[in-house]
N, C-alpha and C positions, 0 to 999 in steps of 0.2 A: 543255335544259340552261341553267342560270342561273349567272352568275359574280357573286359578292358581293365588292365592293371596300370595304375598310375603311381609311380614312386621314383623319387630322384636318386635313390640308393640302388646301385646295381646288384648288391648282395641280396637286398630284400626282394628284388625282382626275380633273382635266380631261385631263391627259396620258395617263393609262391609258385613260380612256374613248375618247379620240380614236384610240389605237392599236387598241383592240378594234373600234371601228366600221370602221376602215380594212380590217380583216381579215374583216369580215362578221359579227362578233359583235353581235347586237342585244339579246340577253337578258342584261342585267347590271343590278345595283342598286348604288348607291353610298351609303354611310353614313359618318359622321365620328367615330364612337367605338365602343368595345366594347359600351357599353350599347345603342346603336342597333342594333348587330349582333344582340345577344341578343333585343331586342324584335322584330326582324324574324323571327328563328328561333323565336320563341315557339310552343309546340305548338298554340296556338289558331289559328295561321296554317299549319296542317299542309300544305296544298297548296304554299304558298310554300317551306316548309322542305324538302319532298321534291324540289323542283326544283333546289336548290343542289348543284352538283357540285364547284365550286372556290371557295375564299375567298382573295383577295389581301389579306393582313393586314399592316398597318404594325406595325413593332416598337415604335417610340417614340410613345406616345400618352398624353395626360393621363388621370388617374384610374385607368385600368387599361391596362397595356401589352399588346402583342400576345402576348407569351410567356404571361402569366397567362391571357389570353383563350383561347389555344389549349389550354392545360391543361384549362380548364373544358369546352371543346368536346369534347375527347377522353374526358372522364369521363362524358359524357352518351351513352347508347346510341343516341339518335335522331340525334345529330350526329357521332358518332365516325368515320363513314366519309367525311365531307366532306373533300376534300383541301385542306390549308392550305399556301399558298406565301407565305413572308414577304417583305415589301418593306422594305428597310432602307438607311439611309445609313451604318450602323455598319461598322467594319472590325475590331471587337473579336471575335477568333476565339472566345473563351470564351463571349461572349454569343450568337454565332451557333450554337455547338455546343449551348448550352442551348435555343435556339429549335428546333433539329432534334430534340433529346431529348424535348421535350414532345409531339411528334407532327407537326411540319411535314415535308413531303416534300422541300422545297427552298427556296431564297431567291434573290431578285434584288436587285441594289444600285442605288441612285439615283446619278446620273441614269439613268433607265430606258432600257434598250436594247430597241428594238422586237422584233428577232429573238429575243433572249433571253427576253423576256416571253412571246411567242407559243409558243415551244418548251416553256417550263415549263407553260403552260396545256394544251398538247396532252398532255403526260405526265400531268398531273393528271386530265384527262378520261378518259384510257385507264385509269388506276388506279381511278377511281371506277366506271367501267363494269364493270371486272373484279370489284370488290368487290360491286357490285349483283348481278352474275350469281351469284357464290358465295352471297350472302345468300339469293337466291331458291332456289338449289339446296338449301341447308340447310333452308329452309322446306318444300320438297317432300319431302326425305328425312325430316324430322321427322313430317310427315303420314303418310308410309308406315310409319314405325316405330310411330306411335301406332295405326295400323290393325292392324299385325302384333301389337301388344301386346293389342289387343282380341280378335283372333282367337285368340291363345294363351290368354287368360283364358277364352274361351268353351269351350275344350277341357277345362277343369277341372270335375270333378264337383260338383254341388250337395250340400249336407249331407243326410244321411239321418237321420230320426228315426222309427223304427218301434218297436212294442212290445218286440221281442226284439233289436233292433240299432240302434245309433246310430253315425254316422261324421261326423267334421268334420276340417277342416285349416286351418292358418294358412299363408299364402303371402306371403312378403315378398321380391320380387325386388330385386337390388342396382341394377338399371337397368330401363328400360322392358321389355326382353326378358330372359327368364330361361332357365336350363337345368334348373330343377326342374319336375317334373310329377307330379301325382297323378290317379288315376282309379279308379273303382269301378263295378261292374256287378252287378245282381241276377241270379243264375243261375236260381234258383227260389225257392220259398217259404222255404226254410231256408238257402240258400247265397248268399254274396256273394264276388265276386272283387275284390281290392284290389291296387293297385300304387302304389308311391312310387319315383320314380327321380331321379337327379341326373346330368345330362349333363356331360361334360367341358367345363370353361370356363363362361362365361356371356356374355350379349350376343347379337348377331345370329346368329352361327354356331351357338351352342348352342341358341338358340330354333328355328332352322330344322330342325335335326336332331331336336329335341324334338317338333315338330309332325309330322315325318315318321314318327317311331317311334310317335307316338300313334295314327295311323291303323292302323299294323301291329298295335299292341297290341289294339285293339278287335276286329279281325278274328281275331287269334290266340286271344283269350279265347272267342269264339263257336265257333270250329272245334275248338280243342285243349283249352282249359279248364285242364287239369292244370298245376300250377306248373312241373314239369320240362320239359314240352313247350312251354309258352309261352315260357319263358326261352330254350330252344334255338332257337325260331323267331325271336325277337327278335335273337338273336346272328347268325343267318343273314342277316337283313336289314341289320344293322349292318355286317357284313363286305362287303356290296355297296357301301358308301360308301368303303371303303378304296381308296386310289390310290397305287400304288408311286412315282409321280412326285412326290407330296407327302410331305414329311417331317412328317406329322401323322397321329396315330391317333385315330379317332373311337370313343369308348366311353362307357358310362355305368354307374354302380352303381345297384342298386335292390333292393327287396324286393317280391316278388309272393306273395300268399297267398290261400287260400280258407278262409273261416270257415264252418263248418257247425253251426248251432245244434241240429240234430236228432241228428247223430252226435257232437256235442260235441267237435269237433276243429278245429284250425287247421293246414293243410298249407302249408308255405312254402318258398321258395327265397330265400336272401340272396346276391345276386350282387355281391360285393365291397363291400357297403354298410356304413356304420357300424352297430354292434350296436344293435338295438332291444330293447324289453322287453315281455314279456307278464306281466300280473298275473293269476295263475290262482286263481279262486275267492276273490279278495280276500285271499289268504294268501301264496302262493308266487310269487316273481318269477323268471321264466325268460328268459335272454338269447336274443335272436334273432340268432344268430351267422352268419358267412359260411359258405356251403355251396358256392360256386363262384366262379370268376373274374368280374371285371367283364364286362358284355355288350359284345362287339365287340373285346375285348382280344386274344383268340386265335380262330383260325378254328374249331377243333373244341373247343368248350367242354364240360367234364365237369360235368354238372348233377346235384346231389344234393338230394333233398327231405327235409325234416324235418317231424315231426308233433308238435303239442302237444295234449294232452288236457285237458279241463276237465269239471267236474261241474255247476256251477251258473252260472258266469259267467267272462268273460275280458275283460281290457282290454289293448289293444295300443297301444304308443307307438312311432312311427317318426319319424325326423328326418334331414335332410341334413347334410353336414359343415359347412355354413355356420353351423349352430346351435352346433356344438362350438367353432368358432373364436370365435363371439360370447361364449360362456360363459367363455372364458379361454384363456391361452396354453398351459396344460398339459393334454394329452389325458387323462392318467391321472386328474387331479383332476376334469376334466369328466365322465369316464366314471363315476367313483364317485358324483358328485353326481347324474348322470342316473339311475343305478340306484336311488338313494335316493328321488328324486322320483317315478320310475315305479312305485315300490312302494306308492304311495298311490292312492286312487281319485280320479280327476279329475272335475270338474264339466263337463258338456257346455255349460253356459251361459258358460263362460270360454274365450276364444281359447286353443287349446292352447299356443301359443308363450309365453304369459304365465307358464306354469308353469316354463319353462326359461330364458328370457332377460328381463332387466329391461326395462321400457318404454323407458328412455333409451338402451338398447343395441340396440334393434330397428331404428333408422334409420341410414342412411349406412354400412351394413356393406359390406365389399369383396366378399362372396360372397352368393349367393342363400340364403335360409333358408326351410325348410318343415318343419312339424311335423304329423304325422297322428295322429289319435286315433280308435280304434274300441273300442266297448263292446258286448258281446253277452251274452245269457243264454239258457239252454236253456228 
């Protein structure tokens, strides 16, 4: 630890240095102006800067006083955690209040009292040590969150571009970790199973539950396949998370469907999810409406399957409720606009979300956003 002493008066520097030496402090640096202080703290002297825990800063100095110097220190991310103790001969309470308002933790008055000075320094050291610990923990946490985000991203299915089917999605989380998830799996030459879900909430908890249900979903599709059976199985696993001691219900909305290009059908279950749209044969727009409760909302869920038939082609557009929120404050207006847009044939070369949300509204949204697009032909 190094203490930086800033005072334009050589006598004051001598007194403070003598007190510090008498108490065993050998690591201190003395400068006589704010300019010299900033020169010493310059980023090019990074090792020196990182060693400073406490600054003893004189209030009254020429060119730049201690209050202004402290204000600049606290505005710089590299210096903001250094603890500033003002040294002053002032008895002006307004000035002293201003000094503390700009970020100083305390002050001592001249003539300097040895016991008082050392006590203030011990407090400053302790506060700096605690700040350093929290900063380090935040870095560790951020690294873990970044890793979790990469793991979650890896669970998302890559785009599909086959002669008879194409699938793509836009995925815009509101933070590193999201509660939206999409997944598709090729069942055979003619069939694909597809799922889009929106977990309750967003952030860490939603992401963890999302990753949990993702593994369940993969296994359920392999073993059960049928929409009504898969949704019922996911509901069973979601209810395993419920805890009577917690006043919190874990659930998600979602649409799971199987598109069959040989039988020319789409079998689906909409579990409490916003209405999606199917453009059938490029002519008729069919809403993909709710057929059951949200998954995990009740223990024994009643699941009903719906079937959409097509002759030559089908386009399916699904989205999470964050998209509706981004489109506008009125759900009715958003729904009408969605139906109109989904009645057109979309290009697979354009990110699906671009059809629904303007580019300038796609960032800094309070909720996760996801849009899924599937096009198939017989």
